[in-house]
C-alpha positions in Angstrom: 26.1 -28.0 30.8 23.9 -31.0 30.2 24.8 -34.6 29.4 24.1 -34.3 25.7 26.7 -31.4 25.5 29.2 -33.5 27.4 28.5 -36.4 25.1 29.3 -34.3 22.0 32.4 -32.9 23.6 33.7 -36.5 24.2 32.6 -37.3 20.6 34.6 -34.4 19.2 37.6 -35.4 21.4 37.4 -39.0 20.1 37.3 -37.8 16.4 40.4 -35.7 16.8 42.3 -38.1 19.0 41.6 -41.2 16.9 42.7 -39.5 13.7 45.9 -38.1 15.0 46.9 -41.3 16.8 45.9 -43.3 13.7 48.1 -41.1 11.5 51.0 -41.4 13.9 50.7 -45.2 13.7 50.7 -45.2 9.9 53.6 -42.8 9.7 55.5 -44.9 12.2 54.9 -48.1 10.2 55.8 -46.6 6.9 58.9 -45.0 8.3 60.1 -48.2 10.0 59.3 -50.5 7.1 61.1 -48.3 4.6 64.0 -47.8 7.0 63.1 -44.1 7.2 63.8 -43.6 3.5 60.5 -41.8 2.6 60.8 -39.4 5.6 64.5 -38.8 4.8 63.6 -37.8 1.3 60.9 -35.4 2.6 63.3 -34.1 5.3 66.0 -33.4 2.7 63.8 -31.1 0.7 62.4 -28.3 2.8 60.7 -26.8 -0.3 58.8 -30.0 -1.0 57.8 -30.0 2.7 56.2 -26.5 2.3 54.4 -27.4 -0.9 53.1 -30.6 0.6 52.0 -28.9 3.8 50.1 -26.2 1.8 48.3 -28.8 -0.3 47.3 -30.6 2.9 46.3 -27.4 4.6 43.9 -26.2 1.9 41.9 -29.5 2.0 38.5 -28.5 3.6 38.2 -29.7 7.2 41.0 -30.4 9.7 42.2 -33.8 8.5 45.0 -32.4 6.3 46.2 -30.1 9.2 46.2 -33.1 11.6 48.5 -34.9 9.2 51.0 -32.1 9.0 51.0 -31.7 12.8 51.6 -35.4 13.2 54.5 -35.2 10.7 55.9 -32.2 12.6 55.7 -34.1 15.9 57.7 -36.8 14.3 60.2 -34.2 12.8 59.4 -35.3 9.3 58.5 -31.7 8.3 59.9 -28.6 9.9 58.3 -25.5 11.4 58.1 -23.4 8.2 56.1 -26.2 6.6 54.0 -26.6 9.7 53.2 -22.8 9.6 52.4 -23.0 5.9 49.7 -25.6 6.7 48.3 -23.6 9.6 48.0 -20.5 7.6 46.6 -22.1 4.5 43.9 -24.0 6.3 40.4 -22.7 6.9 39.3 -25.8 8.8 35.7 -26.8 8.9 34.7 -23.2 8.0 35.7 -24.0 4.4 32.5 -25.9 4.0 30.4 -22.9 5.1 32.3 -20.4 3.1 32.0 -22.4 -0.1 28.3 -22.9 0.7 27.5 -19.2 1.4 29.9 -17.3 -0.9 32.0 -19.7 -3.1 33.7 -17.1 -5.2 35.0 -15.1 -2.2 35.9 -18.4 -0.5 38.1 -19.3 -3.5 39.7 -15.8 -3.3 40.4 -16.3 0.4 42.0 -19.7 -0.3 44.2 -18.2 -3.0 45.4 -15.4 -0.8 46.1 -17.8 2.1 48.2 -20.0 -0.2 50.1 -16.9 -1.4 50.8 -15.8 2.2 51.7 -19.3 3.2 54.3 -19.6 0.4 55.9 -16.2 1.2 56.0 -16.6 4.9 57.2 -20.3 4.9 59.9 -19.6 2.3 61.1 -16.5 4.2 61.3 -18.5 7.5 63.0 -21.4 5.7 65.8 -19.0 4.6 66.1 -17.1 7.9 65.3 -19.6 10.7 68.1 -21.4 12.4 66.1 -23.7 14.7 63.5 -25.2 12.4 62.0 -27.5 15.0 60.6 -25.1 17.6 59.7 -26.9 20.8 61.6 -30.1 19.9 65.2 -31.1 19.4 66.4 -32.1 16.0 66.3 -35.9 16.6 63.4 -37.9 15.4 60.8 -38.8 18.1 60.7 -42.3 16.8 63.8 -44.4 16.2 64.5 -46.6 13.2 66.4 -49.7 14.4 68.5 -51.0 11.6 69.4 -54.3 13.4 66.0 -55.2 14.7 63.2 -57.3 13.2 60.9 -54.3 12.6 63.2 -52.9 10.0 64.1 -56.1 8.1 63.4 -56.5 4.5 60.2 -57.7 2.9 61.7 -61.1 2.5 62.1 -61.4 6.3 58.5 -60.4 6.8 57.4 -63.4 4.7 58.8 -65.7 7.3 56.4 -64.2 9.9 53.1 -65.0 8.3 49.7 -63.6 9.4 48.8 -67.1 10.5 51.9 -67.3 12.7 51.1 -63.9 14.2 47.5 -64.9 15.0 48.4 -68.4 16.2 51.1 -67.1 18.6 49.3 -63.8 19.4 50.8 -61.7 22.1 48.9 -59.6 24.6 49.9 -56.3 22.9 48.8 -57.5 19.5 45.5 -58.8 20.8 44.9 -55.5 22.7 45.7 -53.4 19.6 43.4 -55.5 17.4 40.7 -55.1 20.0 41.2 -51.3 20.0 41.1 -51.1 16.2 37.9 -53.1 16.1 36.5 -50.9 18.9 37.2 -47.7 17.0 35.7 -49.1 13.8 32.6 -50.1 15.9 32.4 -46.6 17.3 32.5 -45.2 13.7 30.0 -47.6 12.2 27.6 -47.3 15.1 27.6 -43.5 14.8 29.1 -42.8 18.2 32.1 -41.3 16.4 30.2 -40.0 13.3 32.8 -37.6 11.8 30.7 -34.5 12.6 32.0 -31.2 13.8 28.6 -29.6 13.9 28.2 -28.9 17.5 29.0 -25.2 17.6 30.2 -25.3 21.2 31.2 -21.7 21.2 28.0 -20.2 19.9 25.9 -20.2 23.1 25.5 -23.9 23.1 23.6 -23.9 19.8 24.2 -26.4 17.1 25.5 -24.9 13.8 22.1 -25.6 12.2 20.4 -23.3 14.7 23.1 -20.7 14.2 22.5 -20.7 10.4 18.8 -20.3 11.0 19.1 -17.6 13.7 21.8 -15.6 11.8 20.9 -16.3 8.3 22.1 -13.9 5.6 18.5 -13.6 4.5 17.8 -11.6 7.7 19.0 -8.4 6.2 17.6 -8.9 2.7 14.2 -10.5 3.1 12.2 -8.0 5.0 9.5 -7.8 2.4 7.3 -10.7 3.6 7.5 -13.2 6.3 6.8 -15.9 3.8 9.8 -15.0 1.7 12.0 -14.9 4.8 10.8 -18.2 6.0 11.3 -19.7 2.5 14.9 -18.6 2.4 15.6 -19.8 5.9 14.3 -23.3 5.0 16.4 -23.4 1.8 19.6 -22.4 3.7 18.9 -24.8 6.5 18.3 -27.6 4.0 21.4 -26.8 2.0 23.5 -26.6 5.1 22.1 -29.9 6.4 23.1 -31.5 3.1 26.6 -30.2 3.4 26.8 -31.2 7.1 26.0 -34.8 6.2 28.5 -34.8 3.3 31.3 -33.6 5.5 30.5 -36.1 8.3 30.4 -38.9 5.7 33.7 -37.9 4.3 35.4 -37.8 7.7 33.8 -41.2 8.6 35.1 -42.6 5.3 38.7 -41.4 6.0 38.6 -42.8 9.6 37.3 -46.1 8.4 40.0 -46.5 5.7 42.6 -45.3 8.3 41.7 -47.8 11.0 41.3 -50.7 8.5 44.8 -49.9 7.4 46.0 -49.9 11.0 44.2 -53.2 11.7 46.1 -54.7 8.8 49.4 -53.3 10.1 48.7 -54.7 13.6 48.0 -58.1 12.1 51.1 -58.3 9.9 53.7 -56.3 11.8 56.6 -57.8 13.8 56.3 -58.1 17.6 59.1 -55.5 18.2 57.3 -52.9 16.2 54.0 -53.4 18.0 55.6 -53.3 21.5 58.3 -50.6 21.1 56.9 -48.3 18.4 53.1 -48.5 18.6 52.5 -49.4 22.2 55.4 -47.9 24.2 55.7 -44.8 22.0 52.4 -43.9 20.2 49.9 -45.3 22.7 51.6 -44.7 26.0 53.3 -41.4 25.3 51.2 -39.5 22.8 47.6 -40.8 23.3 47.0 -39.6 26.9 48.4 -36.1 26.1 46.5 -35.6 23.0 43.2 -36.9 24.4 43.4 -34.9 27.7 44.5 -31.7 26.1 41.8 -31.9 23.4 39.1 -32.8 25.9 40.2 -30.1 28.3 40.3 -27.3 25.7 36.9 -28.1 24.2 35.4 -28.5 27.7 36.8 -25.1 28.9 35.7 -23.3 25.8 32.2 -24.7 26.2 31.9 -23.6 29.8 33.2 -20.1 29.1 30.8 -19.7 26.2 27.9 -20.3 28.6 28.7 -17.0 30.2 30.0 -15.0 27.3 28.0 -14.1 24.1 30.6 -13.7 21.4 28.3 -11.7 19.3 28.1 -9.0 22.0 31.9 -8.6 21.9 31.9 -7.4 18.3 31.5 -3.6 18.1 30.6 -1.5 15.1 34.1 0.1 15.0 36.3 -1.6 12.4 39.5 -1.8 14.5 37.6 -3.3 17.4 36.0 -5.9 15.1 39.5 -6.7 13.7 41.0 -7.2 17.1 38.0 -9.4 18.1 38.4 -11.4 14.9 42.1 -12.0 15.7 41.5 -12.8 19.3 38.7 -15.3 18.5 40.9 -16.7 15.8 43.3 -17.7 18.5 40.8 -20.3 19.8 41.8 -23.8 18.7 38.3 -24.7 17.7 36.2 -24.4 14.5 33.0 -23.1 16.1 33.7 -19.4 17.0 35.0 -18.4 13.6 31.6 -19.1 12.1 30.4 -15.8 13.6 32.6 -13.8 11.1 31.5 -16.0 8.2 27.9 -15.2 8.9 28.5 -11.5 9.5 30.3 -11.3 6.1 27.5 -13.2 4.4 25.1 -10.6 5.8 27.2 -7.8 4.4 28.1 -6.6 7.9 31.8 -7.4 7.9 34.6 -6.1 5.7 36.4 -8.8 3.6 39.8 -7.9 5.1 38.5 -8.7 8.7 37.2 -12.1 7.5 40.6 -12.7 5.9 42.4 -11.7 9.0 40.3 -14.2 11.1 41.0 -16.9 8.5 44.8 -16.3 8.8 44.8 -16.6 12.6 42.4 -19.5 13.0 43.4 -23.1 12.3 40.3 -24.9 13.4 40.8 -28.1 15.5 44.1 -28.7 13.6 46.4 -27.1 16.2 45.0 -28.9 19.2 47.4 -31.8 18.9 50.2 -29.3 18.5 49.2 -27.6 21.7 49.4 -31.0 23.5 52.8 -31.8 22.1 54.6 -28.5 21.9 53.0 -25.4 23.4 56.0 -23.3 22.3 55.5 -24.2 18.6 51.8 -23.5 19.1 52.2 -20.0 20.5 55.0 -19.0 18.1 52.9 -20.0 15.1 50.0 -18.0 16.6 52.2 -15.0 17.2 53.4 -15.0 13.6 49.9 -15.4 12.3 48.7 -12.5 14.5 51.3 -10.2 13.0 50.3 -11.1 9.5 46.6 -10.8 10.3 47.1 -7.3 11.8 48.9 -6.1 8.7 46.3 -7.5 6.3 43.4 -6.3 8.4 44.6 -2.8 8.9 45.5 -2.4 5.3 42.0 -3.5 4.4 40.2 -1.0 6.7 42.3 2.0 6.0 
């Protein structure tokens, strides 16, 4: 593994970690400033939680899933809602599916939504412990008698000028961190791209598209025609790649400008007890180290295992391979099945089974915070995928 690969692993880790931690900060601020009213309303309606989670899950990319995982970690949404988001999401693969076969991609999303609704509502009715891996208490407290939960009128007495003039070490450090993250985003060090396909033999996704283009099986007439189609697909993919990266960068910029404003206007107690002691010191190390460790291990393993060689011509073996690879908390490996389906080499039911089990990068923070919830959700999704896949190949 060379330095460029290590650089991109760190880059991917920073993208995931900054977004999740950023979302936690915003959730923390909103909950405290409203005295927990918004989260209480969401907590009181499990059905609204499920619908909200599905809506966030179907958003292409992993940002919506990160949001639901963050809310689950804070006990704002329960496990059925979390599972609904994890089933309905297709992660970064959504961009490829809508690029290569948009009609089938839409059908897959509709089916995933239907499965999410059925499974989540069934669990909502039958489950007793709806916070697997956690107790029922909120992971962040709302202090009714402290300055961080005072009314808006109280906040007016603590002006921005007062906060800056009497700036504390924690406030100065958090402002510096926010500016640092924004610098990393604007400079391109954190560019919003998930386009290093770490699990495809160390190739970038652009190379994978070229090397395994759907035109390989349909453009045997002339080398010119094959080359022409390859260039078109590569150009189209590159355009989508840039659009996805720009969208993620835009979200991160808005998120951390919001956090910067929060850090400037917030009360000292909130900064020290909620953001620094809770979000930064408790959650940040776990999420960063787990994310980095998982991506690094997957990259190293992939240097010795060619995932394409694992897939056999027998449908059941392919189905099991699709489900096993779907367990990997990373977007890259699932691209294999999208390309095989685009080539006409893979049944629709197996692609659907893989889409059910996989959840892209979205589950990495969950793995860091609650391995029990992670594995239980994967177990349920495996059972659903087996049923769907076997029905499809019978």
